[in-house]
N, C-alpha and C positions, 0 to 999 in steps of 0.2 A: 504493499500499499503506499502510495506515495506522500510526501511529507504535507500537501494541500487536502489530501483525502483525509490524512490523520486530524487535522486541524478541524475539517468539516463534522468529522466522528464526536470530537467533544461537544460535552453539553455546554450552553452559553456559560453558567455557573463555573464548571471545571474549566473552560477557557479563559475566563477571568481571573482566577485564581493562580493558573499556571504561565497566561500568557499576556496578558494586560500590560504587564510593565515593558513588555519589548516592542509595544506600539507606541508611536511619537505621539507626545501630548498635543491636542488638539486646542480649541479655543476653550475658555473657561467664561461661566456667566455667572453673576450674583445679582440679587436684588438691590436697587440703589440705595434705599434705606436701611441696610442692613444694621449700621450703627445704632440709628435712632431707634429702630422698632425692637432690636434685640435678637431677631428671627433673621438668619441667612439662609437664602434657597439658594444651594449652591448647585452647579452642574459642571462637571469635569469632561472632556471628551477625548478619546484616543483614535486615530484614524488606521484603518486597516489600509495593507497596500493596496487594494482595491477601489480605494477611496470612500469607501462605506466607513461608518462612524459608530462605535460602541460610546455611551454614555452613561455615567452614575450621576446619581442626584442627592444630595445629602443636605437633611433640613436641622438647621444647626441654631440650638439657643445658647445666645452668646451671654445672656444675663443670669442663667443658673442651671438648665439641666444639661447641657451641651449636645452630643448627638442624638435628636429625637427619633431619627429613622432616616433609612437609605434606601435606595432601589436603583436599579441599571436596566439598559435596554441594548440588545445586541445587535451589532451587525446591521446598522438602519442605513439605508441609501441616504446620502445628502440632502437630496431636497425632502426626504419624508423627515428627517431631523428639524430642517429648517421649518417644516410646517409644524412639527412638535412644538418649537421652540416658540413660534409666533402664536401659535393657536391656543395653545394650552398654559404657556407660563411666560408669555410676554409681558403680562399683567399679573405679577404674583404678588402675594401678601397684600391685599385690599387695595388693588389699583395700581402698584409701584412697579415699575417697568424694570426689566432683566437689563444689565449692562455687562459688556463683556470686561473682563478682568484680567490679571496676572495670577498664572498657575501659583506662584511664590505666598502670595496673598491669600488666597483659598486655601492651600495646604495650614498655613500657620493659624487661620481661624479655625478651622476644624481639629486639627491637634491640639490647638491651645485651650480650646473650647472644652476638650475632652477632657483635659489634664485639670482644669479649673473645676469642673463637675465632678471627678474624681476626687478631688480634694474635699468636697462635700459630701461624697459617698454614692454618686450616681454613676452607672457605667453607661457606655455607649450601647446603642440598640443592638441586638444579635446581627441584624444585617450586615453590621460593620466588620463581621468574620469573613464578608467576600468583597463588599465595597470597598476596603481598604486597598485592595490590591489595584483599584482603577488610581490609586495614588502613589507618588512617589514613597520609597522607604523614608521614616522620619529620623532621617539623620544629618548630620552636620553638612552633607552636599547641597541641602535646601537652606538659605540664606533663613537667617532668623527676623521676624519684623515684631517689634513690641506693639501687642494688643490690648487693650483695655478690657477685661471681662468681669461681669456684673455691672450693676448700675451705680453710679458714683461711689464706687467702693464697698457695695454690698451686694449679695445676692437678691435678685427681683425674680420672684417665680408668678408667670402670667398665667393662671389657670384656665383650660377652656371649657367650655360649655358642655355637659352631659357626660362629666366622667369623674363622678365623685370620688370611686375608689381609687383613681392616680392622684386627685388633688389630695386626698387624707393621706396616702402613701408619702406622697413628697413632703407634705408640711410635717408629718412625723419624723421624717428624715432631717427635715432643716431645723426643727426643735431640737433635735440631738447635735447637729453641726451644720451651722455654728451655733445653734442656739436662740432661744426665743429672745427676741427684742433685737436681733442681730441680722435680721433679713427683712425683706419686703414682700407681700404677698397682695395682688390684685388679680381680677378677673378679666379676660380680655374685653368684654362690655366697658369695664372700667378704664381701661386702658386710654383712651383717647383723652377723657377728662383728666386722668393723672399725669399725662404727659403735658398736656394744655397747663395745668395748673404748675408743673415743674418749670416751664419756660417762662411762664408768668414772673414766677418766684426770681428766677434768675435777672431777668429784665429789671425788675422794681430793684433788685440789689446793687445794680451797675448804675451809678450816675455818670453818664457818658460826658457831661458839661463840668464834671469836678474837675478841675485841673491836674489833680494828681493822678484821677483815674486816665484821662486823657496821656498823662505822661507814660503811664504803666503800659497802655494800649501801643504806644508808638515805641517805646522800648523792647518790650516784648517782640513785636514785628520785626523791629529792625535787628535784633537778634538772630532770629530764625533765617531771615531774607539775606542777611549780609555773610551767614555761616557758608559752608560747601555746599550750594544749591543740589547738587547731584545726590549728597548724601539726605536730604530732605525729600527728595522726590521719591527715593526707594523705601521711606519710613512713612507709611499710610497714615500714622497717627499724627506725625509731625507735619505732614503736608494738609492734612485737614485743618491742623491747628490756623497754619498759617494762611489759609485762604480764609477762615473765620475771622481772622485778625484784621486781613485786607477787607474783606466785605464790611466789617465793623466800621473801620476808619473810613471807607469810602463813602458807606451810607450817613454816618454820624458829623462827619467833618467836610468833606469834599463835594457833595451833591445838596442842593437845594429841593425841597418839595416841587417848587414850581418847575425846576428844569426836569425834575421826572415826571412830572405832570404832562409837561411839554412831550418829553420823548415817547410817553404812553401813546399820545395820539398819533406821533408820525409812526410808530411801528404798527399800529392799528391799520393806518391808510396803506402801508407797505405790504400787508398780509390779508389784504381783501378779498380772499379767495377760499377755496376748501379744498382738502387733500385727500386723494382717494387711497384705497388701501393697496392698489395697484403699484407694482414697484415701477413700471415704466409707462408712460401714455403712448398714445398712438403717434404722437410727434417724436415722441424720441426713435419710436422704432421704425419710422418712416425712412425709405431710401428713396436714390435720384436713377438708379438702374433699373431699366425695364427689364421685364423677362419674366420665366416661371417660378418665383420666388413668392411663395405663400407669405403672409403677414404673420401666422402661427408659428410657421417654421423659425422664423425671425425672433418671435418673442421668446419661444422654448428655448432657443439656443443661448438669447441673451439673460434670461433669466437663470439658467443654468451657471452662466459664468459669474452672475452676480452674485449665486449661493457661493460658489468658490471665492469670491472676494471679500466677502463678510468673515471668511474663517482666517483671514490674514494672507502676507506675503507667500507666493509658492512659485515656483519655476513653471510648474505644469500650469497656472493659471496665466502665466506670460506665453507660454507657448501655446495653449489652446485659444487664447483672443487673438494671438496673432495671425492663428490659421483661420480664424473665422473672417479677420480682417483681410486677407487674401482670398478667401472663398468668396466673401459678399462685399467686393470694393465699393459699391454703391450704398452702403450702409453704415453711416457714422456710429451708431450704437455701438460697434463693436471697437472702432478705434476709442471711443470715450472709456470702454470697457477695459482696452488695452493700455490706455493711460492712467488709468486707476491702477491697475497691477503696478505699472511702473510708479505709481506714487507712493505704493506701499515699498516698493525697493528702495528708491530714491528719493529726495526730499522734492514736493512740486516746483519748488523753485529753480530746480536744476532742469524742470522740463521745459522751460519758456519757448526754446527755438524750436522745439517739436510740435507745441501745443500754437504758436505763431503761423507754423506751416498747416496745420490740419483748420485752422479758422478761417485762412484765405481759402483753402479747398470746400469748405462748406462753412461760407458767411453765416447762414441762417440757423445754423444747429447750435440752441442755447445752451445744452451742457458742456461743449468744448469751449465755447464763449465764456461760461462761467469759469472753468478750469483754468482759462488763459488770464482771465482777470485777475483770480489770486494769486497766479504765479507773477503777473506785472505787478500787483500792489506790493507783492514779497522783493521783487528785483529792485524798483524804481519808485519806492516809497516817495522820495522826494520830488520826483516828478507828476505827482498824481494830486487831482484837487481833493478837496475835503470829502466829497461823495461821488461815487460812481455814476455813470451817466444814466438817465432816465431809460434808455433804451434796453438796459440789462436787468430793470426790475420786472420782475414776471408778470404784474398786472400791466405794464405796458408794453413789454415785448409781445405778449399774446392777449391784446385787450378783449377778443371775443371769448376768451375761455374764463371760465369760473371755477374750474377745478384744475389742479396739479396733481403729479404723482410724488411718490414718496422721494426717489431718485431727484427729480427737479428740484423740489422745497430745499432738501438736505443741500444741494449744491448751492442755492440762493442765500440761505443762511450761512454757510461758511464764507462766501464772498461779503456778505453785510459785516460778519465778525472781523476780518481780516481788514475791511474797509473801516470801519469805526475805531479799529483799534490803531491804526496809524493816523488817524487825524485827532486821537486822544477821547473819542465821545464814547467812554465806557458806560455813562449814563444808558445811552442807547441799546448796549450790547446787554445789560442788567435788565432793561425793559423787553427785550427781544426774549432773552431766556424765560421771563416770568409770563409773557404774553402765551408763548408757544406752549409752555406747561400748563398753563389754563386751559388753551383751545385747543391744543393738538397734544395731548398728555403722551409722554412716551416717544415722541417722534425724534426730537433732538438727543443724539447719542449723548452720554456721561461723557464720552472723550472730548465732544466739541465743546460741551460746557465747563470740562476741566480746562482746556485750552484756552476758551476766553477767560478764566481766571487765573490762569499762569499769566496770560498776557496784560493782565491789570495789575500785577505785583510789582514791575518796575514802575509803573504811573503811581501807585501808592507810594512806593518808596522815595520818589523825586518828592513829593508831596511832604512827606515827613522830613525830609531833609532841608526843605524850605521852611521847617518850623522849628527851629531849634530850643525857642524860649518859651514855647506855648502859651503865649500870653492872651491869644484869642480864644477862650473856651468855646464861643458859638461858631456857627458855620461861618464860611466866607461870605 
């Protein structure tokens, strides 16, 4: 029996136990609010040689119980996995979107939560005996990230509804360790009000107009921002603290309510359209070459490549998108996808000459124009005006359309983010993030939000450096 047949003879569970760690790690996902909610819904993928995906899911309580449950799905077609993520888990944990994340972070969350819960007397769910083989060995080869477990230094048990036996068991154990009065207990129904009151308490305790409070905020921010930034970026806790300080300083001292109101009005005007569930619009799939090529054929091939694109940079993606470019030379969607794969391999700023050539070849193809605009803004910010041309705004480029696809909208958001960063109008970026979160929840990737937050940090640092005496406690 050949090696391939031997693999096929193994049960999925035995394959995971014996072979999963030989497969390369793929994309990992986590719910965006895992720190605040205390529940991390983590998905770890591994890719088979045929491109299929085996993934494991880990439900992790970082406040108290550690690993509550895990399960796995074996050898899925990549399009089936994409549909699985989108349809079943794109909005996990009460409407919070999943985001792509680094394996090292989820490894530290899972094993750190298991260790924390173990100190309280709770063991990981029995399913971990198999699902742990989807993870790397927990050894020194995996970088350590410091993560705070518990809630404000204490275990917080959030009890689900309809399982009084489990609740009694957990409370009895917490009474033993750490002991009565040394942990907190709420129900899921009480959780929103509990966290809201905690946030209100924190805001009331902080008087941002007090010169000493202001001095402390600026000092803490400068200490983090002036240190080795690469180290901060690798430490999720420090990065979150740096971004939080940056946001607080920006909103409390650097921008007025009137400016925010005006920014909100501008952003609402720029996004006066709907966004469909489709990845590509008909305009993105349209071609210029006549011939016996069906729209459906182009759509299938483009969506297949887009699913590969979401998994990250691969030589296979570059090769296949280039092959589609050669096979369908009159369809710029494949040039767009090829350039996106190149963007993952290199920085988009390096693609300027190629993008310039393609926008000349397809002058009315907006996705390539948007990519070109980003590259131009990054290469020649001093030559650009404060605002991109009206012709690049979606509502002006296609005035007859009321709906745009996900890919078109995300490119548009990226152009606006880089443009407003160049012009120092970070209040417009912040209002855009807020608007999209309310109007189109889950659309804007956390990576794009993180990029916007990081772009703002030098802007906040410049303001801090201009305020050495802190004599003006009010806003400018």
